[in-house]
C-alpha positions as CSV (number, residue, x, y, z in Angstrom):
1,M,17.3,-0.5,8.3
2,A,17.9,-4.2,9.0
3,T,18.3,-7.5,7.2
4,I,16.2,-10.4,8.4
5,E,18.3,-13.6,8.9
6,T,17.1,-16.4,6.7
7,P,18.3,-20.0,6.0
8,A,21.1,-20.4,3.5
9,G,19.7,-20.4,-0.1
10,A,16.4,-18.8,0.9
11,A,15.3,-15.4,-0.3
12,Q,16.2,-12.5,2.0
13,T,14.1,-9.5,2.9
14,M,14.9,-6.1,4.2
15,V,13.1,-4.1,6.9
16,L,13.0,-0.4,6.0
17,N,11.6,2.6,8.0
18,M,9.7,5.1,5.9
19,G,9.1,8.2,8.0
20,P,8.2,9.6,10.4
21,Q,9.3,12.8,8.6
22,H,6.6,14.7,6.9
23,P,7.5,14.4,3.2
24,S,5.7,11.6,1.5
25,T,4.1,10.2,4.6
26,H,1.8,13.3,4.9
27,G,2.5,13.8,8.5
28,V,4.6,12.3,11.3
29,L,3.7,8.7,10.2
30,R,6.2,5.8,10.3
31,I,5.7,2.9,8.0
32,V,7.8,-0.2,8.6
33,L,8.2,-1.9,5.3
34,E,9.5,-5.4,4.6
35,L,11.0,-5.5,1.2
36,D,12.1,-8.2,-1.2
37,G,14.2,-6.1,-3.5
38,E,11.8,-3.2,-4.4
39,I,8.7,-5.3,-3.8
40,V,6.7,-4.6,-0.6
41,I,6.1,-7.9,1.3
42,S,4.3,-6.2,4.3
43,A,3.8,-2.8,5.7
44,R,3.0,-1.8,9.4
45,P,1.9,1.7,10.2
46,H,3.4,3.0,13.4
47,I,1.6,6.0,14.9
48,G,1.7,8.2,18.0
49,Y,4.3,10.8,17.1
50,L,1.7,13.6,17.2
51,H,-0.3,12.5,20.2
52,T,-2.2,15.4,21.8
53,G,-4.7,13.7,24.1
54,I,-7.5,15.8,22.7
55,E,-10.3,13.4,23.8
56,K,-9.1,13.5,27.4
57,N,-8.6,17.2,27.3
58,C,-12.2,17.7,26.2
59,E,-13.3,15.9,29.4
60,N,-11.4,18.6,31.4
61,K,-13.2,21.5,29.6
62,T,-16.7,22.7,29.7
63,Y,-18.8,21.7,26.7
64,S,-18.3,25.1,25.0
65,Q,-14.5,25.2,25.7
66,A,-14.0,21.9,24.0
67,I,-15.0,23.4,20.6
68,T,-11.5,24.9,20.2
69,L,-10.0,21.5,20.7
70,T,-12.0,20.0,17.8
71,D,-10.4,22.4,15.4
72,R,-7.1,20.7,16.1
73,L,-8.2,17.2,15.2
74,D,-8.5,17.4,11.5
75,Y,-6.7,20.7,11.0
76,L,-7.5,20.7,7.3
77,A,-11.3,20.6,8.0
78,P,-11.8,22.3,11.3
79,L,-15.4,23.4,10.6
80,S,-16.4,19.8,10.0
81,N,-15.1,18.9,13.4
82,N,-16.9,21.9,15.0
83,L,-20.1,20.8,13.3
84,C,-20.0,17.2,14.4
85,Y,-19.2,18.0,18.0
86,C,-21.9,20.8,18.2
87,L,-24.5,18.5,16.7
88,A,-23.7,15.8,19.3
89,V,-24.1,18.2,22.2
90,E,-27.2,19.8,20.7
91,R,-28.7,16.4,20.3
92,L,-27.7,15.6,23.9
93,I,-29.5,18.7,25.2
94,G,-32.4,18.6,22.6
95,L,-31.7,22.0,20.9
96,E,-33.4,22.9,17.7
97,I,-31.2,25.1,15.5
98,P,-32.6,28.0,13.4
99,K,-32.8,27.2,9.7
100,R,-30.6,30.1,8.8
101,A,-27.8,28.8,11.0
102,Q,-28.3,25.3,9.5
103,Y,-27.9,26.6,5.9
104,I,-24.8,28.7,6.8
105,R,-23.3,25.6,8.4
106,V,-23.9,23.6,5.3
107,L,-22.4,26.3,3.0
108,L,-19.3,26.7,5.1
109,T,-18.8,23.0,5.7
110,E,-18.9,22.4,1.9
111,L,-16.3,25.1,1.4
112,T,-14.2,23.3,4.0
113,R,-14.6,20.1,2.0
114,V,-13.4,21.8,-1.1
115,A,-10.4,23.4,0.7
116,S,-9.5,20.0,2.2
117,H,-9.7,18.3,-1.2
118,L,-7.6,21.0,-2.8
119,V,-4.8,20.3,-0.2
120,W,-5.1,16.6,-0.9
121,L,-5.0,17.0,-4.7
122,G,-2.1,19.5,-4.6
123,T,0.1,17.4,-2.2
124,H,-0.8,14.1,-3.9
125,A,0.1,15.6,-7.3
126,I,3.5,16.9,-6.0
127,D,4.1,13.5,-4.5
128,L,3.9,12.0,-7.9
129,G,5.9,14.8,-9.7
130,A,3.1,17.3,-10.8
131,M,4.3,20.6,-9.5
132,T,1.9,22.9,-11.4
133,V,-1.2,21.4,-9.9
134,F,0.1,21.9,-6.4
135,L,0.5,25.7,-7.1
136,Y,-2.9,25.9,-8.7
137,C,-4.7,24.1,-5.8
138,F,-3.1,26.3,-3.2
139,R,-4.0,29.4,-5.2
140,E,-7.7,28.5,-4.9
141,R,-7.5,27.3,-1.3
142,E,-6.1,30.7,-0.4
143,E,-9.3,32.3,-1.6
144,I,-11.3,30.0,0.6
145,M,-9.1,30.8,3.6
146,R,-9.8,34.5,3.1
147,I,-13.5,33.8,3.1
148,F,-13.2,32.0,6.4
149,E,-11.2,34.9,7.8
150,L,-13.8,37.3,6.6
151,V,-16.6,35.4,8.3
152,S,-15.0,34.2,11.5
153,G,-11.8,36.3,11.9
154,Q,-9.6,33.2,11.6
155,R,-8.2,31.4,8.6
156,M,-7.9,27.9,9.9
157,M,-8.8,27.3,13.6
158,T,-12.1,29.1,13.2
159,S,-14.2,27.7,16.1
160,Y,-17.1,29.4,14.3
161,F,-19.8,26.9,14.9
162,R,-21.1,27.0,18.4
163,I,-23.5,25.0,20.5
164,G,-26.9,26.4,19.5
165,G,-25.8,28.0,16.2
166,L,-23.0,30.3,15.1
167,A,-20.5,32.4,16.9
168,L,-21.1,35.6,15.0
169,E,-23.4,37.2,12.4
170,P,-21.7,36.9,9.0
171,P,-20.4,40.3,7.8
172,P,-22.0,42.3,5.1
173,G,-21.0,41.2,1.6
174,W,-19.9,37.7,2.6
175,L,-22.2,35.9,0.1
176,E,-21.1,38.2,-2.7
177,R,-17.5,37.3,-1.9
178,I,-18.3,33.6,-2.1
179,A,-20.3,34.2,-5.3
180,R,-17.3,35.8,-7.0
181,F,-15.1,32.8,-6.0
182,M,-17.8,30.4,-7.3
183,D,-17.9,32.2,-10.7
184,T,-14.3,31.3,-11.5
185,F,-13.6,28.1,-9.5
186,P,-15.3,25.5,-11.7
187,G,-13.0,26.6,-14.5
188,H,-10.0,26.0,-12.3
189,V,-11.2,22.5,-11.6
190,D,-11.3,21.9,-15.3
191,E,-7.7,23.0,-15.4
192,Y,-6.7,20.4,-12.8
193,E,-8.4,17.7,-14.9
194,T,-6.8,18.9,-18.1
195,L,-3.4,18.6,-16.4
196,L,-3.9,15.2,-14.8
197,T,-6.9,13.1,-15.8
198,Q,-5.5,11.9,-19.1
199,N,-1.9,12.6,-18.3
200,R,0.2,9.4,-19.2
201,I,2.5,9.8,-16.3
202,W,-0.4,10.3,-13.9
203,L,-2.2,7.3,-15.3
204,A,0.9,5.1,-15.0
205,R,1.5,6.1,-11.3
206,T,-2.2,5.7,-10.2
207,K,-4.1,3.3,-12.5
208,G,-4.1,-0.2,-11.2
209,V,-2.0,0.9,-8.2
210,G,-3.2,0.4,-4.6
211,V,-6.3,-1.6,-5.4
212,L,-8.8,-2.0,-2.6
213,S,-11.7,-4.4,-3.4
214,R,-15.2,-3.6,-2.3
215,E,-15.2,-6.6,0.1
216,D,-11.9,-5.5,1.7
217,A,-13.0,-1.9,2.0
218,I,-16.2,-2.9,3.9
219,A,-14.3,-5.4,6.0
220,L,-11.7,-2.8,7.0
221,G,-14.4,-0.2,7.9
222,V,-13.0,2.5,5.6
223,S,-15.3,5.4,4.6
224,G,-15.3,8.5,2.5
225,P,-13.7,8.7,-0.9
226,T,-11.6,5.6,0.0
227,L,-14.8,3.6,0.3
228,R,-16.6,5.1,-2.6
229,G,-13.6,4.6,-4.9
230,S,-14.2,0.9,-4.3
231,G,-17.8,1.0,-5.4
232,V,-19.7,1.5,-2.2
233,A,-22.1,4.4,-2.4
234,Y,-22.1,5.3,1.3
235,D,-22.3,9.0,2.3
236,V,-23.5,10.1,5.7
237,R,-25.1,13.2,4.2
238,K,-27.4,10.9,2.3
239,M,-27.8,8.0,4.7
240,F,-28.2,10.0,7.9
241,P,-28.9,13.6,6.9
242,Y,-28.1,16.4,9.3
243,S,-28.2,20.2,9.3
244,S,-30.9,20.1,6.6
245,Y,-28.8,18.2,4.0
246,E,-31.9,16.4,3.0
247,E,-33.1,19.6,1.4
248,F,-30.1,19.8,-1.0
249,D,-29.9,18.0,-4.4
250,F,-26.5,16.4,-5.0
251,N,-25.0,13.1,-6.2
252,V,-22.6,10.7,-4.4
253,P,-19.7,10.0,-6.8
254,V,-18.7,6.4,-7.0
255,E,-16.0,4.5,-8.9
256,T,-15.6,0.7,-9.0
257,A,-11.9,0.2,-9.8
258,G,-10.7,0.7,-6.2
259,D,-7.3,2.0,-7.2
260,C,-5.5,5.3,-6.7
261,Y,-6.9,6.7,-9.9
262,A,-10.5,5.8,-8.9
263,R,-10.1,7.6,-5.6
264,Y,-8.7,10.6,-7.5
265,L,-11.8,10.7,-9.8
266,V,-14.1,10.5,-6.7
267,R,-12.5,13.4,-5.0
268,V,-12.5,15.6,-8.1
269,A,-16.2,14.7,-8.6
270,E,-16.9,15.6,-5.0
271,I,-15.4,19.0,-5.5
272,R,-17.9,19.6,-8.3
273,E,-20.8,18.3,-6.1
274,S,-19.7,20.6,-3.3
275,I,-19.8,23.5,-5.7
276,E,-23.5,22.6,-6.5
277,I,-24.4,22.4,-2.8
278,I,-22.7,25.8,-2.1
279,L,-24.7,27.4,-5.0
280,Q,-27.9,25.9,-3.7
281,A,-27.2,27.0,-0.1
282,M,-26.4,30.6,-1.2
283,K,-29.9,30.8,-2.7
284,V,-31.8,29.5,0.4
285,V,-29.8,31.3,3.1
286,P,-32.2,34.1,4.4
287,P,-30.6,37.5,4.3
288,A,-31.6,38.1,8.0
289,G,-32.8,36.0,10.9
290,P,-31.5,34.4,14.1
291,I,-28.2,32.6,14.0
292,R,-28.6,31.1,17.4
293,T,-31.4,29.3,19.2
294,E,-33.1,30.8,22.2
295,A,-31.8,28.8,25.2
296,P,-30.9,31.0,28.2
297,G,-28.2,29.5,30.3
298,I,-26.9,27.4,27.4
299,V,-26.6,29.6,24.4
300,P,-24.9,33.0,25.1
301,P,-27.0,36.1,24.5
302,S,-26.1,38.5,21.7
303,R,-23.6,41.3,22.5
304,E,-26.3,43.9,22.3
305,E,-28.4,42.0,24.9
306,M,-25.4,41.4,27.1
307,K,-24.7,45.2,27.2
308,T,-28.3,46.3,27.7
309,S,-29.9,43.6,29.9
310,I,-28.8,42.6,33.4
311,E,-30.2,39.1,32.7
312,G,-28.2,38.8,29.5
313,L,-25.0,39.9,31.3
314,I,-25.6,37.3,34.1
315,Y,-26.2,34.5,31.6
316,H,-23.1,35.5,29.6
317,F,-21.0,35.5,32.7
318,K,-22.3,32.1,34.0
319,I,-22.0,30.3,30.7
320,F,-18.4,31.3,30.2
321,T,-17.3,30.8,33.8
322,E,-19.3,27.8,34.9
323,G,-20.6,26.3,31.7
324,F,-23.9,24.5,31.5
325,A,-25.0,21.0,32.6
326,P,-26.8,18.7,30.1
327,P,-29.0,16.0,31.5
328,P,-27.2,12.6,32.1
329,G,-27.1,10.5,28.9
330,E,-25.0,9.7,25.9
331,V,-25.2,10.3,22.1
332,Y,-23.3,9.3,19.0
333,Q,-23.4,11.8,16.1
334,C,-21.7,11.3,12.7
335,I,-21.2,13.5,9.7
336,E,-19.4,13.1,6.3
337,S,-16.1,14.8,6.7
338,P,-13.7,15.2,3.7
339,R,-12.0,12.0,4.8
340,G,-15.1,9.9,5.6
341,E,-17.4,9.2,8.5
342,L,-16.5,11.4,11.5
343,G,-18.3,10.6,14.7
344,F,-18.4,12.0,18.2
345,F,-19.6,10.0,21.1
346,V,-20.4,12.3,24.0
347,A,-21.5,11.1,27.5
348,S,-22.9,13.3,30.2
349,D,-23.0,12.6,33.9
350,G,-25.1,15.8,34.6
351,S,-22.1,18.0,35.3
352,A,-20.7,21.0,33.3
353,K,-18.0,18.9,31.7
354,P,-18.3,15.9,29.4
355,Y,-17.9,12.6,31.3
356,R,-16.5,11.0,28.1
357,V,-15.6,12.2,24.6
358,K,-14.6,9.6,22.0
359,V,-13.9,10.4,18.4
360,R,-14.5,8.0,15.5
361,A,-11.8,9.5,13.3
362,P,-11.9,8.5,9.6
363,S,-8.2,8.9,9.1
364,F,-7.4,6.5,11.9
365,V,-9.7,3.8,10.4
366,N,-8.7,4.4,6.8
367,L,-5.0,4.2,7.7
368,Q,-5.2,0.5,8.3
369,A,-6.0,0.0,4.7
370,V,-2.5,1.2,3.7
371,S,-1.1,-2.3,4.5
372,K,-3.5,-3.9,2.0
373,L,-2.9,-1.2,-0.6
374,V,0.9,-1.6,-0.8
375,E,1.4,-5.3,-0.5
376,G,3.0,-6.7,-3.7
377,R,3.6,-3.2,-5.1
378,L,6.9,-1.4,-5.7
379,I,8.4,0.8,-3.0
380,A,7.8,3.8,-5.3
381,D,4.0,3.1,-5.1
382,V,3.9,3.4,-1.3
383,V,4.0,7.2,-1.6
384,A,1.0,7.1,-4.0
385,C,-0.9,4.7,-1.7
386,I,-0.4,6.7,1.4
387,G,-1.4,9.9,-0.3
388,T,-4.5,8.5,-1.8
389,T,-6.0,7.7,1.6
390,D,-5.8,11.4,2.5
391,I,-5.0,10.9,6.2
392,V,-4.5,13.7,8.7
393,L,-2.3,12.7,11.6
394,G,-4.0,15.1,13.9
395,E,-7.0,12.9,14.1
396,V,-5.1,9.7,13.8
397,D,-3.1,10.4,17.0
398,R,-5.8,12.7,18.6
């Protein structure tokens, strides 16, 4: 904390460090605030406390090995990261994925979106003093984590999507498990809204706070609920469909106020839309069929084939020891992650390792809007404004 020297008689301001401890800043983020009393004059985000070098590490791994690194980018939506990276490599090679695998990818990615939004809603609520909603949200998220563990063997860092399809055949009864969760979950979303949407304290802490105009949102390049809360109906699933999203019927929630309350409404509405997509996907997922495309030398054979065929054993050994070499070229693939437009740029030089991997991380881009959100607000509003952007520092510092 420091006081800025000013001429005699002039107003004085104070520079205050907020963070980089986790509470309030939602990760190891440091915000340097310039204050006039309790009014924020300016705010400068300082990042780099969680730097992992994931992009450069991907360039030292084979294409398949890099999938485990994508889990660690946005650790609240690992399957979204898996999907975007796999789509980029599949596009680079020219692989066509079986429909069954595409539908399962959509179903699990939407469950990931719901789980991520539940973490956001619970932590944002507790930031502003609503303890009960935090407990409720994590209660439902725990059920989704158990579904991921049932399907992939892991709760969070699943690495379940693989280049060419899926890692494993889903276990028997997995759709029934999801159906049981879906039977009760919409009622729980109603509970969240009952506790918050018309709550006077919640309205006072979010309505009219952290306003981001449509023009500023576009100029800053923000995406996801932060953009749609400012009145821009941009969703990658609609604009540039992938993994058969064009076959699903869903709406893109939009609010025009551009404040913290509008972004809250957008995310709650997105949870409800994800429920509809999940229910549709459950109806169209074939009960049986291939989960990986046929591409010897690129996509590993099944365990049965590996154990009964010498060709399958050789392919399995070479893929996991040497990798595969896509043709020289470059691609950019984007998806709609829970935080906005997530993009992977992957360049190949014809070797078994990517020549370049660059991530367009929505949290990194959306973070720059924080300065605009908090200027002129009280210091108490800074917590609400940081929380409403729903950043994950893993992909900010990547």
